[in-house]
C-alpha positions in Angstrom: -14.8 31.9 42.6 -12.0 29.4 42.0 -13.0 28.9 38.4 -13.0 32.7 37.9 -9.4 33.0 39.3 -8.3 30.1 37.1 -9.8 31.8 34.1 -8.1 35.1 34.8 -4.8 33.3 35.5 -5.1 31.3 32.2 -5.8 34.5 30.2 -2.9 36.3 31.8 -0.6 33.5 31.1 -1.8 33.3 27.5 -1.3 37.0 27.0 2.2 37.0 28.5 3.2 34.0 26.4 1.8 35.7 23.3 3.7 38.9 24.0 6.9 37.0 24.5 6.4 35.1 21.2 5.6 38.3 19.3 8.5 40.2 20.8 11.0 37.5 19.8 9.3 36.6 16.5 11.8 35.7 13.8 11.5 37.2 10.3 11.4 34.7 7.5 10.6 34.6 3.8 11.2 32.3 0.8 11.0 32.4 -2.9 11.2 29.9 -5.7 11.2 29.6 -9.5 11.1 26.4 -11.7 10.4 25.4 -15.2 10.9 22.6 -17.8 13.3 23.0 -20.8 14.5 21.1 -23.9 11.2 19.5 -24.8 10.4 18.8 -21.2 13.4 16.6 -20.6 15.2 19.0 -18.2 13.7 20.4 -15.1 15.4 23.3 -13.2 14.5 25.0 -10.0 15.8 27.5 -7.5 14.6 27.8 -3.9 15.7 30.6 -1.6 15.1 31.4 2.1 15.9 34.6 4.0 15.7 34.5 7.7 16.5 36.7 10.7 16.8 35.0 14.1 16.2 37.5 16.9 17.6 35.2 19.6 21.1 35.0 18.0 20.7 38.3 15.9 21.8 36.4 12.8 20.7 37.0 9.2 20.8 33.9 7.0 20.3 33.4 3.3 20.1 29.9 1.8 20.0 28.9 -1.9 19.2 25.6 -3.4 19.7 25.1 -7.2 18.4 21.8 -8.7 18.5 20.3 -12.2 16.9 17.0 -13.2 18.0 15.7 -16.6 16.0 12.9 -18.3 18.3 13.1 -21.3 19.3 12.7 -24.1 22.8 14.1 -23.4 24.2 16.0 -20.5 23.6 19.5 -19.4 25.7 22.0 -17.6 24.1 24.2 -14.9 25.3 27.7 -14.1 24.2 29.3 -10.8 24.5 32.8 -9.5 23.5 33.7 -5.9 23.3 37.5 -5.1 22.2 39.3 -1.9 22.2 42.5 0.1 21.9 43.1 3.8 21.1 46.5 5.3 20.6 47.5 8.9 20.5 50.7 11.0 24.0 52.0 10.3 25.5 49.5 7.9 25.2 47.2 4.9 26.8 44.2 3.3 26.6 43.5 -0.5 29.2 40.9 -1.3 30.2 39.8 -4.8 27.8 37.1 -6.2 28.6 33.4 -5.6 28.8 31.6 -8.9 29.1 27.8 -9.5 28.7 25.2 -12.2 28.0 21.5 -12.4 27.5 19.0 -15.1 24.4 16.8 -14.9 24.5 13.6 -17.0 21.5 12.1 -18.8 19.1 10.4 -16.5 20.6 12.1 -13.5 20.1 15.1 -11.3 22.4 17.6 -9.5 22.2 20.3 -6.9 24.3 23.3 -5.8 23.8 24.9 -2.5 25.0 28.4 -1.4 24.5 30.3 1.8 25.5 33.5 3.6 25.2 33.9 7.4 25.9 37.3 9.1 25.9 38.0 12.8 24.4 41.4 13.7 25.0 41.0 17.4 26.0 44.3 19.1 24.7 46.3 16.2 22.6 49.3 17.0 18.9 48.5 17.5 16.7 49.4 14.6 15.2 48.1 11.4 16.9 46.0 8.8 16.3 44.5 5.4 17.8 41.6 3.3 17.2 40.5 -0.2 18.3 37.5 -2.2 18.2 36.5 -5.8 19.1 33.2 -7.4 19.7 32.8 -11.2 20.0 29.5 -13.0 21.2 28.9 -16.6 21.3 25.5 -18.2 23.3 24.6 -21.3 22.4 21.4 -23.3 25.8 19.9 -24.1 25.0 18.1 -27.3 23.4 21.1 -29.0 25.2 23.9 -27.0 21.8 25.7 -26.6 21.6 27.7 -23.3 18.4 28.7 -21.5 17.7 30.7 -18.4 15.2 30.1 -15.7 12.9 33.1 -15.8 12.0 34.8 -13.6 14.8 34.2 -11.2 14.0 33.2 -7.7 13.8 36.1 -5.2 13.1 36.5 -1.5 13.4 39.4 0.9 12.8 39.9 4.6 12.5 43.0 6.9 13.5 42.6 10.5 14.2 44.5 13.7 17.4 44.3 15.6 16.2 44.5 19.2 19.6 44.8 20.9 19.1 42.5 23.9 
């Protein structure tokens, strides 16, 4: 009898814990794109994450642009981070974030961008966010410019629970 009670208690606890975890589950997604250029001497990559934290009701989008240059000659990286955020009753679509950096021969470089939005006190309901990261690389000695294709993309659907 004691074992049966323990078994029922354990199952009840497991069910309650599972419901709590599922109710507060965060929404998360990621995307990436990478390739080699200029006779396989330059490597470029873009990594993006989109995340919604139910506890803080915060939407976050993070971008990582990376170039490794084995030479000869330097390269210039051009990055563009774009995004859109939509929820029950509103939206945010800011201007793209653009940046550049020069990466010398036998070196590497990174550019990071992010957006963070609080959706606390917004009306409960469904939401959606998308992110795209584009990377162009110009070989400085030859002035040849290439683009990472396809661009990196990520999107996440989420629910504002309105705690």
